[in-house]
N, C-alpha and C positions, 0 to 999 in steps of 0.2 A: 612247250611249257610242261613242266612236270605236274603230274596229278598228285597234289599233296592233300591228304584228308585233314580237314580242320577239326579241332577239338572244340566242341560246343557243349557248355554245361547245360544240364537239364534245367528247365524253368523252375524257379523256386516260388512257392506260394507266398503271397504277401500276408503276413500276420500282423495286424495292428497291435501295437503295444501301448498301454496307457502310460502317460508320463506321470512322474511323481507329483508334479504341480497340479495336474488334473485330479489325481487321487486325493490330494490335500483339499482342493476346492470342493469336491464331492463330499468329503468327510465333514468339512465345515458347514456345508449346506444341510446335510443330514442333521448335524448337531443343532443348528439354528432352527430347523424345522421341528425337531423334537422339543426344543425349549419353547418355541412359540405355541405349540399345541398344549404343552404342559401349563403354560401361563394362562392360556385361554380357558382350558378345562378347569383349572384351579380357581382362578379369580374372576372369570367371566360371569358366572351366575351371581356371585355376591355383588359385583359391580353393577350388574343389571338391576338387581333388587334395590340397591341403594339409589340408583339414578332414575327409577320409574317416575317419580313425581317431579323431576327436574329435567326440563327439556334440553337445557344447555349441557348438562352433564351427560345426558343420553346421546346428544349429538357429538360431544367430545369423545365419548366411549366408542361410538361407531367410527369416528375418524381414526381413533387409536387402532382399532382392530383392522380397519381398511388399510392403514399405513403399514401395519405389521404384515398383512397379507401381500400387498403389492411389493414391499421390500423383499419378501421371501420369493415371490415370483421373479422379480428382477435378478436376484442372486442366482436362482436356478437357471434362468435364461442365459445370463452371462457365463455361467459355468459350462452349460451344455453347448453354447455357441463356441466357446474356446476349444472344445473337444474336436470340432471339425475343421480347425484351422490347419 
């Protein structure tokens, strides 16, 4: 058997590249996060002052802010989970 040297390419490093879909999702999550913070910072104190004497309004306001927060957490979770697929 003849001794034929084999040509083997040098190992190439794996460089992860972000997909455009992931970049769009991150951009949307950042935008929604900024908008949520702006809404809470702008209208939160006034809504709290209005609802101090009304327990139902205060409960509704708390539920509104909790819903905004958990929706935001869910969006970030789905976005970052999609990154590792």
